[in-house]
N, C-alpha and C positions, 0 to 999 in steps of 0.2 A: 649626772650633773643636770640640774634644773636651769633652763634659760628662757627668759621671757624678755623680749624685745632687747636682747643683748645683755641683760643684767642676770649675772649669775648669783644664785644663793642670796638674794636681797629680800629681806622681811618687809612686807607691806602691812600697813595697818588700815583696816576698813572700819569706818564709823558709819552705823546705821542711823539714819534719820528717822525719828518716830513722829515727829510733829512738822506740819508744813511751814515753810518760812513765812514769816508775816510779809504781807504785801502792803506798802505805805498806802494809806488812803487819803487823798486829798480832803482838806477841811471843807465843811459843807457851807456854802455861802447863801444864806437866805436873802430873798429880795422882798421887799414890801409891795403890797397891792399898787401903790403909787408908782413904784419903780416898774412893776410889770406893765402898767398903762402907758408909762413913758416909753418903755422898749418898743410896745406895739405901735405907738404913734411915730416913734423914730423911723421904724422899718416901713411904715405906710408912706411918710413923707419921702423917704429915700427912694422908694419904688416909683412914686409919683414924679419926683424931680427927674429921675433917670428917663421916665417915659417921655417927659416934656423935652428932654435933651434930644432923645432919639428921633421925635417928631419935628425937631428944629424950632420949637418954640422958645427955647432959651439957648444961650450959648455955653460952651464949656466953662468959661470964666464965671457966668452966672450960675451954672450948676454947682461949680465948686463953693461959691460964696453961699448958696442956699444950703448945701449939705453942712458946711462949717457952722452956720447958724442953728441948723436943726440939731447938731450934736450939742451945741451950746445949751439949747433949750431943753432938750429931752435927757441928755447925758446917758446914753445907752450902756447898760451894764453887761449885757451879753455880747454886744458887739466887740467889746475889749477881748473876750475870750477867743472869738473867731479870728 
């Protein structure tokens, strides 16, 4: 009597996979040169604003307002992903 994991005389079917399963690839999102420059300027402005806050040159409220205005002006594309 054949026993495998408590199953007696059970027939099993084996399927051989010959091709790898397709991995979904996200759609490519291209950005224009203008968007790239805006992205760079956004990150520069954000970094500068945060340094000003750290040094006490602006308040947290002012920092928030500046960052909101910076997002409105430059509309960062990559920041959405992060």
